[in-house]
C-alpha positions, 0 to 999 in steps of 0.5 A: 429464426429461431436458431439465430436468437438462440444463438444471440442469447448464447453470445450475450450469456458468454458476454456477461460471464466474461465481464463479470468475472473480472470484477469478481476478482478485483472484489476477491483481491480487495477482500484478501488485502483488507484481511492481510491488514487486519491480521497484520495489525492483530499480529504487530499488536500482540508481538509488539506487547510481548516485546516492550522491553526492547528499546529500539523501534516503537508503535507509531500511529500517524497521519500522513500527507504527500504526493500519494494522498492523505492517510491514517496509518498504524505502525506496530512494532513486530520485533526490535527492527521490524514494523509493519506499517498499515495504512488507509487513505485517499489519494490519486487514481492509476491507469495502468496496462501493459505499456504504461503506468500513469497517476492521476492525483485528480482522480480521487480514489481510496487505498489500502497498503501494508508496508513491512519495514526492516530497520537494518541500522537501528541498533548502530544508530543507538549505539552511536547516540544518534537520534532514533525518536519516531523510528528514526533509521534506514530500512528495507521495505516491501509494500502491497498497495490496493487503489479503488477509485471513487467513481468506479472503472473508468478511462481515467482510473482503474482498480489496481494492485502495487507491489514494491520492494525498496530502501528507505529513510525514516527521520524525525524532524521536529516536534511530532513530525516525520519524514519518510522517503524511499526508492525502489522497484515495483510491478503495478496491476491493473486487476482486469487488464494486466500490468507493468514494472515502475520505479518506486518513489515516494516522500511523505510527512506523517504527524505522530498522534 
C-alpha cells in the first residue's frame, strides 16, 4: 500500500514538472522578444539621430489597423535604406500545430512584433522624382511576432511565435494615411506543441502621427 502511494506521488511530481516546463519556455520566449524590441528601439533612435542628414527613409510613429488587429508602432530609421518597425497591438489569436495554421479574429490576443525593412528602391524613387513620403517604396522584410491570448491558452488560441520573410510595398495614400502590403513565407510555432510553415500575406493601413 505504501509503495503504491509513493509511486502515485512520484507520477504527480513528474507530471507537474512536465506541464510547467512549456509555461516557463513561453515566458522566456516572451521576455526575449520584448527585450529585442526595446534594444531595437534604442538602437534605431541612436542611429537615426546620427543619420538625420540622409534624405531617404525617416522615423515614423503610427496607429495601425487591418485584419491582424489594431496596433501602435514606431518605425525608427537605421540607415538611409533600413528601418525597424516595432509594434504592439490587439488582434486575433492563433491555433497552430504540425498540420494546421488557424487565425481566429474573435479570440482576442495581444501581439508584439519586430520587422526590419530594407527599402531597396528608395534612392531610385528619389532620383526619378517619385513620392517617398512616409518611406514610400518597395522593401524586403523579416518579421518576428509573438501572440498571447487574453484568456490564456485554450483549445481555440494559444501562445504563438510567427517568423516570416517577405517582399512588401509601402505607400502614402493621402493626408497622413499609409498603406502597407506584403507577401512571403514563414514558420509558425505553438510554443508547446510544435509548428508549421505558412504563407505570409498582410495588408494594413496606418495613420502617421
